[in-house]
SESE-387039 format. One record per residue: x, y, z of N, C-alpha, C in turn. Coordinates in Angstrom, 2 decimals. Example, Ala and Ser with C-alpha at 12.3 -4.5 7.8 and 13.67 -1.06 7.14 Angstrom:
ATOM  13.19  -5.69  7.80  12.30  -4.50  7.80  13.20  -3.30  7.80
ATOM  12.85  -2.25  7.08  13.67  -1.06  7.14  12.90  0.03  7.87
This chain:
ATOM  -7.47  21.36  3.89  -8.24  20.36  4.65  -8.57  19.16  3.76
ATOM  -8.33  18.02  4.29  -8.61  16.76  3.58  -10.11  16.63  3.34
ATOM  -10.47  16.19  2.15  -11.87  15.97  1.80  -12.14  14.48  1.68
ATOM  -13.36  14.03  1.98  -13.69  12.61  1.84  -13.47  12.11  0.40
ATOM  -13.73  13.00  -0.57  -13.56  12.61  -1.98  -12.10  12.25  -2.27
ATOM  -11.18  12.97  -1.65  -9.75  12.71  -1.86  -9.38  11.33  -1.31
ATOM  -9.94  10.99  -0.17  -9.69  9.67  0.43  -10.25  8.57  -0.47
ATOM  -11.44  8.79  -1.00  -12.05  7.83  -1.93  -11.18  7.69  -3.18
ATOM  -10.70  8.82  -3.67  -9.85  8.83  -4.87  -8.57  8.01  -4.63
ATOM  -7.93  8.21  -3.48  -6.71  7.45  -3.16  -7.01  5.96  -3.05
ATOM  -8.11  5.64  -2.40  -8.50  4.24  -2.23  -8.76  3.58  -3.59
ATOM  -9.48  4.29  -4.47  -9.76  3.76  -5.81  -8.48  3.59  -6.62
ATOM  -7.57  4.57  -6.48  -6.29  4.50  -7.19  -5.49  3.28  -6.72
ATOM  -5.48  3.06  -5.43  -4.77  1.91  -4.87  -5.36  0.60  -5.39
ATOM  -6.69  0.52  -5.39  -7.37  -0.69  -5.90  -6.94  -0.98  -7.34
ATOM  -6.91  0.07  -8.17  -6.56  -0.09  -9.58  -5.11  -0.54  -9.72
ATOM  -4.20  0.08  -8.96  -2.78  -0.27  -9.05  -2.55  -1.71  -8.62
ATOM  -3.24  -2.14  -7.59  -3.07  -3.53  -7.14  -3.69  -4.48  -8.15
ATOM  -4.83  -4.11  -8.70  -5.46  -4.94  -9.73  -4.53  -5.09  -10.94
ATOM  -3.77  -4.05  -11.24  -2.84  -4.07  -12.37  -1.45  -4.58  -11.99
ATOM  -1.31  -5.04  -10.74  -0.01  -5.51  -10.20  1.09  -4.45  -10.30
ATOM  0.71  -3.19  -10.17  1.69  -2.10  -10.16  2.06  -1.82  -8.71
ATOM  2.86  -2.73  -8.14  3.08  -2.66  -6.70  3.97  -1.50  -6.27
ATOM  4.85  -1.03  -7.14  5.67  0.13  -6.77  4.79  1.36  -6.62
ATOM  3.93  1.59  -7.59  2.99  2.72  -7.51  2.05  2.53  -6.32
ATOM  1.60  1.31  -6.12  0.68  1.02  -5.02  1.32  1.35  -3.67
ATOM  2.63  1.12  -3.53  3.31  1.45  -2.28  3.22  2.93  -1.97
ATOM  3.40  3.75  -3.00  3.33  5.21  -2.84  1.90  5.61  -2.46
ATOM  0.93  5.08  -3.19  -0.47  5.40  -2.93  -0.88  4.92  -1.55
ATOM  -0.44  3.72  -1.18  -0.75  3.17  0.14  -0.22  4.09  1.24
ATOM  0.99  4.56  1.09  1.58  5.47  2.08  0.74  6.75  2.19
ATOM  0.31  7.28  1.04  -0.53  8.49  1.05  -1.87  8.22  1.73
ATOM  -2.44  7.06  1.43  -3.74  6.69  2.00  -3.62  6.56  3.52
ATOM  -2.59  5.89  3.99  -2.40  5.71  5.43  -2.17  7.07  6.10
ATOM  -1.36  7.92  5.46  -1.10  9.26  5.99  -2.43  10.02  6.11
ATOM  -3.26  9.91  5.09  -4.56  10.59  5.11  -5.44  10.06  6.24
ATOM  -5.43  8.74  6.42  -6.24  8.15  7.49  -5.73  8.58  8.87
ATOM  -4.43  8.84  8.97  -3.86  9.28  10.24  -4.07  10.77  10.50
ATOM  -4.53  11.51  9.49  -4.73  12.95  9.63  -6.16  13.34  9.25
ATOM  -7.10  12.59  9.77  -8.51  12.93  9.48  -8.88  14.21  10.22
ATOM  -9.83  14.95  9.67  -10.24  16.20  10.35  -10.88  15.89  11.70
ATOM  -10.83  16.87  12.60  -11.50  16.72  13.89  -12.98  16.47  13.64
ATOM  -13.58  15.71  14.50  -15.03  15.42  14.42  -15.44  14.69  13.14
ATOM  -14.50  13.98  12.48  -14.87  13.28  11.26  -15.95  12.24  11.50
ATOM  -16.00  11.72  12.75  -17.01  10.70  13.08  -18.43  11.24  13.00
ATOM  -18.55  12.57  13.02  -19.89  13.18  12.99  -20.41  13.33  11.57
ATOM  -19.56  13.04  10.59  -19.97  13.16  9.19  -20.20  11.77  8.62
ATOM  -21.43  11.53  8.19  -21.76  10.21  7.64  -20.89  9.88  6.43
ATOM  -20.61  10.90  5.61  -19.78  10.69  4.41  -18.37  10.24  4.83
ATOM  -17.78  10.94  5.81  -16.45  10.57  6.29  -16.44  9.16  6.85
ATOM  -17.42  8.86  7.69  -17.48  7.53  8.33  -17.54  6.44  7.28
ATOM  -18.36  6.65  6.26  -18.51  5.67  5.18  -17.19  5.51  4.41
ATOM  -16.58  6.62  4.05  -15.34  6.58  3.27  -14.22  5.91  4.07
ATOM  -14.08  6.27  5.34  -13.04  5.70  6.20  -13.28  4.20  6.38
ATOM  -14.53  3.82  6.61  -14.86  2.39  6.79  -14.53  1.59  5.53
ATOM  -14.86  2.15  4.36  -14.57  1.46  3.10  -13.06  1.32  2.89
ATOM  -12.32  2.39  3.14  -10.86  2.35  2.97  -10.25  1.35  3.94
ATOM  -10.71  1.37  5.17  -10.19  0.47  6.20  -10.47  -1.00  5.84
ATOM  -11.68  -1.27  5.36  -12.04  -2.64  4.98  -11.16  -3.10  3.82
ATOM  -10.96  -2.23  2.84  -10.13  -2.60  1.69  -8.69  -2.89  2.13
ATOM  -8.14  -2.04  2.99  -6.77  -2.26  3.47  -6.66  -3.59  4.21
ATOM  -7.67  -3.92  4.99  -7.68  -5.21  5.70  -7.74  -6.37  4.70
ATOM  -8.57  -6.22  3.67  -8.73  -7.26  2.65  -7.44  -7.49  1.86
ATOM  -6.71  -6.41  1.55  -5.52  -6.57  0.69  -4.24  -6.84  1.47
ATOM  -4.29  -6.74  2.79  -3.07  -6.94  3.57  -2.35  -8.25  3.25
ATOM  -3.06  -9.39  3.17  -2.36  -10.64  2.83  -1.69  -10.58  1.45
ATOM  -2.34  -9.94  0.48  -1.76  -9.81  -0.86  -0.48  -8.99  -0.80
ATOM  -0.53  -7.87  -0.10  0.64  -7.00  0.00  1.78  -7.70  0.74
ATOM  1.44  -8.43  1.79  2.49  -9.14  2.54  3.12  -10.23  1.67
ATOM  2.31  -10.90  0.86  2.83  -11.93  -0.03  3.78  -11.31  -1.06
ATOM  3.41  -10.15  -1.58  4.26  -9.47  -2.56  5.58  -9.03  -1.91
ATOM  5.50  -8.54  -0.68  6.72  -8.14  0.03  7.63  -9.35  0.22
ATOM  7.03  -10.49  0.56  7.81  -11.71  0.77  8.49  -12.14  -0.53
ATOM  7.75  -12.05  -1.65  8.34  -12.39  -2.95  9.52  -11.48  -3.26
ATOM  9.34  -10.18  -2.99  10.41  -9.21  -3.25  11.62  -9.51  -2.37
ATOM  11.38  -9.84  -1.10  12.49  -10.18  -0.19  13.23  -11.42  -0.69
ATOM  12.48  -12.42  -1.12  13.08  -13.66  -1.61  13.92  -13.38  -2.85
ATOM  13.39  -12.55  -3.75  14.13  -12.20  -4.97  15.41  -11.45  -4.61
ATOM  15.33  -10.51  -3.68  16.52  -9.75  -3.27  17.54  -10.68  -2.63
ATOM  17.07  -11.61  -1.85  17.95  -12.56  -1.19  18.70  -13.40  -2.23
ATOM  17.97  -13.83  -3.25  18.59  -14.61  -4.34  19.66  -13.80  -5.04
ATOM  19.33  -12.55  -5.33  20.28  -11.66  -6.02  21.52  -11.48  -5.17
ATOM  21.33  -11.22  -3.89  22.47  -11.03  -2.98  23.34  -12.27  -2.92
ATOM  22.70  -13.42  -2.82  23.47  -14.68  -2.75  24.23  -14.92  -4.05
ATOM  23.58  -14.64  -5.18  24.25  -14.88  -6.45  25.43  -13.91  -6.64
ATOM  25.27  -12.69  -6.14  26.37  -11.72  -6.23  27.56  -12.21  -5.41
ATOM  27.28  -12.75  -4.23  28.37  -13.27  -3.38  29.04  -14.43  -4.09
ATOM  28.24  -15.29  -4.72  28.79  -16.43  -5.43  29.66  -15.99  -6.60
ATOM  29.20  -14.98  -7.31  29.96  -14.45  -8.45  31.26  -13.85  -7.96
ATOM  31.20  -13.10  -6.85  32.41  -12.48  -6.30  33.43  -13.54  -5.90
ATOM  32.96  -14.64  -5.32  33.87  -15.70  -4.89  34.59  -16.31  -6.10
ATOM  33.86  -16.45  -7.20  34.47  -17.04  -8.40  35.36  -16.06  -9.16
ATOM  35.14  -14.77  -8.99  35.89  -13.80  -9.78  37.11  -13.25  -9.03
ATOM  37.35  -13.70  -7.83  38.51  -13.20  -7.08  39.77  -13.86  -7.55
């Protein structure tokens, strides 16, 4: 059974990874955090601790969404550049 402490731990880990710009690790932690939020125990709303932890995690995810989207866009742009340069190299090496 998922514990509120585990959710807090995941949220804190994600905060640290993003603060350190460790976006690959943050992606893994983010997926775990979202999975945890999607599998909360029944009646979690009746526990003040759960409500507080879920609200904090949800607020943080909302706050960091623009940062994560910007990082994804940078990664897409970098991949696009790499792909284009590979095509250019292939054209010259044929």
